[in-house]
N, CA, C and O atoms as CSV, one atom per row, in Angstrom:
chain,resi,resn,atom,element,x,y,z
A,1,ASP,N,N,-10.921,22.916,10.730
A,1,ASP,CA,C,-12.135,22.379,10.134
A,1,ASP,C,C,-12.063,20.851,10.137
A,1,ASP,O,O,-11.081,20.261,9.687
A,2,ALA,N,N,-13.093,20.241,10.640
A,2,ALA,CA,C,-13.128,18.783,10.756
A,2,ALA,C,C,-13.023,18.104,9.402
A,2,ALA,O,O,-12.361,17.075,9.264
A,3,ARG,N,N,-13.680,18.684,8.402
A,3,ARG,CA,C,-13.653,18.084,7.071
A,3,ARG,C,C,-12.216,17.989,6.551
A,3,ARG,O,O,-11.832,16.973,5.973
A,4,GLN,N,N,-11.439,19.025,6.753
A,4,GLN,CA,C,-10.042,19.030,6.325
A,4,GLN,C,C,-9.229,17.993,7.100
A,4,GLN,O,O,-8.407,17.278,6.528
A,5,ALA,N,N,-9.469,17.924,8.388
A,5,ALA,CA,C,-8.723,16.967,9.215
A,5,ALA,C,C,-9.004,15.528,8.773
A,5,ALA,O,O,-8.076,14.732,8.636
A,6,PHE,N,N,-10.261,15.196,8.553
A,6,PHE,CA,C,-10.584,13.841,8.110
A,6,PHE,C,C,-10.037,13.585,6.710
A,6,PHE,O,O,-9.613,12.472,6.400
A,7,GLY,N,N,-10.045,14.611,5.866
A,7,GLY,CA,C,-9.458,14.471,4.538
A,7,GLY,C,C,-7.970,14.162,4.598
A,7,GLY,O,O,-7.466,13.357,3.815
A,8,ARG,N,N,-7.266,14.804,5.529
A,8,ARG,CA,C,-5.838,14.520,5.711
A,8,ARG,C,C,-5.612,13.091,6.185
A,8,ARG,O,O,-4.683,12.419,5.736
A,9,VAL,N,N,-6.453,12.638,7.081
A,9,VAL,CA,C,-6.337,11.248,7.559
A,9,VAL,C,C,-6.473,10.297,6.376
A,9,VAL,O,O,-5.719,9.330,6.265
A,10,LEU,N,N,-7.430,10.568,5.491
A,10,LEU,CA,C,-7.664,9.673,4.353
A,10,LEU,C,C,-6.535,9.711,3.331
A,10,LEU,O,O,-6.346,8.750,2.585
A,11,LYS,N,N,-5.782,10.811,3.286
A,11,LYS,CA,C,-4.621,10.854,2.391
A,11,LYS,C,C,-3.585,9.819,2.809
A,11,LYS,O,O,-2.929,9.206,1.967
A,12,PHE,N,N,-3.447,9.633,4.112
A,12,PHE,CA,C,-2.472,8.675,4.635
A,12,PHE,C,C,-3.045,7.267,4.741
A,12,PHE,O,O,-2.312,6.284,4.623
A,13,ASP,N,N,-4.336,7.171,4.962
A,13,ASP,CA,C,-4.992,5.874,5.116
A,13,ASP,C,C,-6.374,5.934,4.473
A,13,ASP,O,O,-7.363,6.181,5.164
A,14,PRO,N,N,-6.460,5.709,3.139
A,14,PRO,CA,C,-7.730,5.863,2.428
A,14,PRO,C,C,-8.834,4.908,2.878
A,14,PRO,O,O,-9.999,5.099,2.527
A,15,ALA,N,N,-8.482,3.898,3.642
A,15,ALA,CA,C,-9.468,2.930,4.115
A,15,ALA,C,C,-9.806,3.131,5.588
A,15,ALA,O,O,-10.289,2.204,6.238
A,16,ARG,N,N,-9.568,4.299,6.115
A,16,ARG,CA,C,-9.840,4.570,7.535
A,16,ARG,C,C,-11.340,4.776,7.736
A,16,ARG,O,O,-11.878,5.840,7.432
A,17,ALA,N,N,-11.998,3.751,8.249
A,17,ALA,CA,C,-13.459,3.746,8.362
A,17,ALA,C,C,-13.985,4.899,9.217
A,17,ALA,O,O,-15.014,5.491,8.889
A,18,GLU,N,N,-13.301,5.218,10.291
A,18,GLU,CA,C,-13.779,6.283,11.182
A,18,GLU,C,C,-13.837,7.629,10.460
A,18,GLU,O,O,-14.801,8.379,10.614
A,19,ALA,N,N,-12.808,7.930,9.674
A,19,ALA,CA,C,-12.770,9.199,8.941
A,19,ALA,C,C,-13.858,9.226,7.867
A,19,ALA,O,O,-14.534,10.240,7.692
A,20,LEU,N,N,-14.025,8.122,7.156
A,20,LEU,CA,C,-15.068,8.052,6.138
A,20,LEU,C,C,-16.446,8.241,6.760
A,20,LEU,O,O,-17.287,8.963,6.224
A,21,PHE,N,N,-16.669,7.590,7.890
A,21,PHE,CA,C,-17.968,7.699,8.560
A,21,PHE,C,C,-18.248,9.152,8.960
A,21,PHE,O,O,-19.341,9.668,8.725
A,22,GLN,N,N,-17.258,9.800,9.562
A,22,GLN,CA,C,-17.460,11.173,10.022
A,22,GLN,C,C,-17.634,12.146,8.864
A,22,GLN,O,O,-18.373,13.123,8.985
A,23,LEU,N,N,-16.963,11.895,7.742
A,23,LEU,CA,C,-17.191,12.740,6.561
A,23,LEU,C,C,-18.625,12.579,6.071
A,23,LEU,O,O,-19.235,13.535,5.592
A,24,GLY,N,N,-19.160,11.373,6.193
A,24,GLY,CA,C,-20.571,11.166,5.869
A,24,GLY,C,C,-21.487,11.950,6.787
A,24,GLY,O,O,-22.468,12.544,6.339
A,25,VAL,N,N,-21.169,11.949,8.058
A,25,VAL,CA,C,-21.962,12.708,9.027
A,25,VAL,C,C,-21.927,14.198,8.686
A,25,VAL,O,O,-22.959,14.869,8.708
A,26,LEU,N,N,-20.745,14.709,8.374
A,26,LEU,CA,C,-20.616,16.129,8.028
A,26,LEU,C,C,-21.378,16.463,6.750
A,26,LEU,O,O,-22.031,17.503,6.672
A,27,ALA,N,N,-21.299,15.595,5.757
A,27,ALA,CA,C,-22.028,15.827,4.506
A,27,ALA,C,C,-23.536,15.822,4.755
A,27,ALA,O,O,-24.255,16.664,4.218
A,28,ALA,N,N,-24.011,14.887,5.555
A,28,ALA,CA,C,-25.445,14.828,5.860
A,28,ALA,C,C,-25.894,16.073,6.620
A,28,ALA,O,O,-26.990,16.584,6.387
A,29,ALA,N,N,-25.059,16.552,7.515
A,29,ALA,CA,C,-25.402,17.764,8.266
A,29,ALA,C,C,-25.549,18.968,7.337
A,29,ALA,O,O,-26.296,19.903,7.629
A,30,ASP,N,N,-24.838,18.935,6.228
A,30,ASP,CA,C,-24.939,20.000,5.218
A,30,ASP,C,C,-25.987,19.681,4.161
A,30,ASP,O,O,-26.085,20.370,3.145
A,31,ARG,N,N,-26.767,18.637,4.402
A,31,ARG,CA,C,-27.831,18.187,3.504
A,31,ARG,C,C,-27.312,17.740,2.138
A,31,ARG,O,O,-28.006,17.858,1.128
A,32,ARG,N,N,-26.092,17.229,2.123
A,32,ARG,CA,C,-25.505,16.642,0.915
A,32,ARG,C,C,-25.603,15.117,1.084
A,32,ARG,O,O,-24.611,14.425,1.313
A,33,PHE,N,N,-26.838,14.631,0.960
A,33,PHE,CA,C,-27.129,13.253,1.319
A,33,PHE,C,C,-26.494,12.240,0.367
A,33,PHE,O,O,-26.037,11.186,0.810
A,34,ARG,N,N,-26.456,12.537,-0.916
A,34,ARG,CA,C,-25.834,11.589,-1.851
A,34,ARG,C,C,-24.342,11.435,-1.549
A,34,ARG,O,O,-23.798,10.332,-1.607
A,35,GLU,N,N,-23.700,12.533,-1.233
A,35,GLU,CA,C,-22.281,12.475,-0.857
A,35,GLU,C,C,-22.108,11.674,0.428
A,35,GLU,O,O,-21.194,10.856,0.540
A,36,ALA,N,N,-22.986,11.911,1.392
A,36,ALA,CA,C,-22.933,11.181,2.663
A,36,ALA,C,C,-23.100,9.683,2.428
A,36,ALA,O,O,-22.379,8.871,3.007
A,37,ILE,N,N,-24.047,9.327,1.582
A,37,ILE,CA,C,-24.274,7.915,1.271
A,37,ILE,C,C,-23.014,7.300,0.688
A,37,ILE,O,O,-22.666,6.167,1.021
A,38,GLY,N,N,-22.328,8.030,-0.177
A,38,GLY,CA,C,-21.082,7.529,-0.758
A,38,GLY,C,C,-20.024,7.244,0.293
A,38,GLY,O,O,-19.352,6.214,0.243
A,39,PHE,N,N,-19.878,8.159,1.248
A,39,PHE,CA,C,-18.910,7.926,2.326
A,39,PHE,C,C,-19.299,6.709,3.152
A,39,PHE,O,O,-18.451,5.878,3.479
A,40,TRP,N,N,-20.579,6.603,3.490
A,40,TRP,CA,C,-21.012,5.477,4.322
A,40,TRP,C,C,-20.904,4.148,3.583
A,40,TRP,O,O,-20.616,3.119,4.195
A,41,ARG,N,N,-21.128,4.161,2.290
A,41,ARG,CA,C,-20.940,2.917,1.519
A,41,ARG,C,C,-19.481,2.490,1.541
A,41,ARG,O,O,-19.180,1.298,1.605
A,42,ARG,N,N,-18.580,3.456,1.488
A,42,ARG,CA,C,-17.155,3.137,1.581
A,42,ARG,C,C,-16.831,2.522,2.936
A,42,ARG,O,O,-16.013,1.606,3.022
A,43,VAL,N,N,-17.469,3.020,3.999
A,43,VAL,CA,C,-17.267,2.431,5.331
A,43,VAL,C,C,-17.623,0.955,5.294
A,43,VAL,O,O,-16.867,0.116,5.784
A,44,VAL,N,N,-18.763,0.640,4.719
A,44,VAL,CA,C,-19.214,-0.756,4.660
A,44,VAL,C,C,-18.260,-1.584,3.803
A,44,VAL,O,O,-18.027,-2.756,4.098
A,45,GLU,N,N,-17.709,-0.993,2.750
A,45,GLU,CA,C,-16.765,-1.714,1.894
A,45,GLU,C,C,-15.460,-2.025,2.621
A,45,GLU,O,O,-14.954,-3.144,2.542
A,46,VAL,N,N,-14.916,-1.034,3.330
A,46,VAL,CA,C,-13.590,-1.212,3.928
A,46,VAL,C,C,-13.636,-1.922,5.279
A,46,VAL,O,O,-12.657,-2.548,5.685
A,47,ALA,N,N,-14.760,-1.828,5.970
A,47,ALA,CA,C,-14.877,-2.458,7.292
A,47,ALA,C,C,-16.291,-3.006,7.458
A,47,ALA,O,O,-17.078,-2.448,8.222
A,48,PRO,N,N,-16.626,-4.090,6.756
A,48,PRO,CA,C,-18.012,-4.562,6.739
A,48,PRO,C,C,-18.541,-5.105,8.068
A,48,PRO,O,O,-19.752,-5.238,8.244
A,49,GLU,N,N,-17.662,-5.411,8.981
A,49,GLU,CA,C,-18.091,-5.931,10.278
A,49,GLU,C,C,-17.955,-4.837,11.330
A,49,GLU,O,O,-17.082,-3.975,11.232
A,50,GLY,N,N,-18.807,-4.876,12.313
A,50,GLY,CA,C,-18.643,-3.983,13.449
A,50,GLY,C,C,-19.653,-2.857,13.519
A,50,GLY,O,O,-20.529,-2.707,12.668
A,51,ALA,N,N,-19.493,-2.085,14.559
A,51,ALA,CA,C,-20.455,-1.036,14.892
A,51,ALA,C,C,-20.512,0.072,13.850
A,51,ALA,O,O,-21.593,0.570,13.537
A,52,LEU,N,N,-19.352,0.469,13.305
A,52,LEU,CA,C,-19.361,1.539,12.304
A,52,LEU,C,C,-20.111,1.117,11.048
A,52,LEU,O,O,-20.876,1.905,10.492
A,53,ALA,N,N,-19.906,-0.100,10.601
A,53,ALA,CA,C,-20.617,-0.585,9.419
A,53,ALA,C,C,-22.119,-0.655,9.686
A,53,ALA,O,O,-22.926,-0.303,8.826
A,54,ASP,N,N,-22.484,-1.108,10.870
A,54,ASP,CA,C,-23.907,-1.164,11.227
A,54,ASP,C,C,-24.518,0.236,11.231
A,54,ASP,O,O,-25.605,0.448,10.694
A,55,ALA,N,N,-23.814,1.182,11.837
A,55,ALA,CA,C,-24.301,2.557,11.875
A,55,ALA,C,C,-24.361,3.145,10.466
A,55,ALA,O,O,-25.308,3.854,10.128
A,56,ALA,N,N,-23.361,2.854,9.651
A,56,ALA,CA,C,-23.335,3.357,8.278
A,56,ALA,C,C,-24.530,2.823,7.494
A,56,ALA,O,O,-25.175,3.573,6.761
A,57,ARG,N,N,-24.828,1.539,7.641
A,57,ARG,CA,C,-25.981,0.956,6.945
A,57,ARG,C,C,-27.288,1.639,7.362
A,57,ARG,O,O,-28.138,1.936,6.522
A,58,GLY,N,N,-27.434,1.878,8.639
A,58,GLY,CA,C,-28.631,2.578,9.118
A,58,GLY,C,C,-28.713,3.994,8.585
A,58,GLY,O,O,-29.787,4.463,8.209
A,59,ASN,N,N,-27.568,4.679,8.553
A,59,ASN,CA,C,-27.546,6.043,8.030
A,59,ASN,C,C,-27.846,6.068,6.530
A,59,ASN,O,O,-28.506,6.986,6.042
A,60,ILE,N,N,-27.363,5.066,5.806
A,60,ILE,CA,C,-27.654,4.976,4.373
A,60,ILE,C,C,-29.155,4.840,4.157
A,60,ILE,O,O,-29.730,5.526,3.311
A,61,ASP,N,N,-29.784,3.961,4.914
A,61,ASP,CA,C,-31.232,3.762,4.775
A,61,ASP,C,C,-31.992,5.055,5.045
A,61,ASP,O,O,-32.904,5.415,4.300
A,62,THR,N,N,-31.616,5.744,6.102
A,62,THR,CA,C,-32.280,6.997,6.453
A,62,THR,C,C,-32.058,8.053,5.378
A,62,THR,O,O,-32.997,8.737,4.971
A,63,ALA,N,N,-30.825,8.184,4.922
A,63,ALA,CA,C,-30.504,9.190,3.903
A,63,ALA,C,C,-31.231,8.899,2.594
A,63,ALA,O,O,-31.696,9.823,1.926
A,64,LEU,N,N,-31.334,7.622,2.223
A,64,LEU,CA,C,-32.072,7.276,1.008
A,64,LEU,C,C,-33.540,7.657,1.139
A,64,LEU,O,O,-34.143,8.130,0.175
A,65,ASP,N,N,-34.120,7.460,2.309
A,65,ASP,CA,C,-35.496,7.887,2.550
A,65,ASP,C,C,-35.632,9.394,2.371
A,65,ASP,O,O,-36.580,9.861,1.739
A,66,VAL,N,N,-34.705,10.144,2.914
A,66,VAL,CA,C,-34.750,11.605,2.808
A,66,VAL,C,C,-34.613,12.040,1.349
A,66,VAL,O,O,-35.345,12.916,0.888
A,67,VAL,N,N,-33.682,11.431,0.630
A,67,VAL,CA,C,-33.489,11.767,-0.781
A,67,VAL,C,C,-34.773,11.511,-1.570
A,67,VAL,O,O,-35.169,12.333,-2.396
A,68,HIS,N,N,-35.421,10.374,-1.317
A,68,HIS,CA,C,-36.646,10.045,-2.047
A,68,HIS,C,C,-37.784,10.992,-1.713
A,68,HIS,O,O,-38.579,11.331,-2.590
A,69,VAL,N,N,-37.875,11.416,-0.490
A,69,VAL,CA,C,-38.948,12.321,-0.079
A,69,VAL,C,C,-38.801,13.670,-0.786
A,69,VAL,O,O,-39.797,14.273,-1.186
A,70,PHE,N,N,-37.570,14.140,-0.940
A,70,PHE,CA,C,-37.359,15.480,-1.481
A,70,PHE,C,C,-37.054,15.491,-2.974
A,70,PHE,O,O,-36.611,16.512,-3.501
A,71,GLN,N,N,-37.281,14.385,-3.660
A,71,GLN,CA,C,-37.085,14.383,-5.112
A,71,GLN,C,C,-38.274,14.954,-5.810
A,71,GLN,O,O,-38.290,15.033,-7.038
C-alpha cells in the first residue's frame, strides 16, 4: 500500500516533501480534502521553493474550492 510506504519514509525523514505531497494526493483521491490540504501545507513549509511547493499550492487552492462547494 502506497500510504504505508510513504508513512514509513516519513518515520525516517519527517520533512521528506515528496512523501508528504504524495500522501496529499492519496488523501484527495479518497475525498479527504482537509487531510490532503494539511499534507500539502507541510510540503510548502519544509520545501517552500521548487516544483513540489508550486504544485502543492495549486492543489491547496483547488481542494479549498472543493471543500467550500460541498459545505
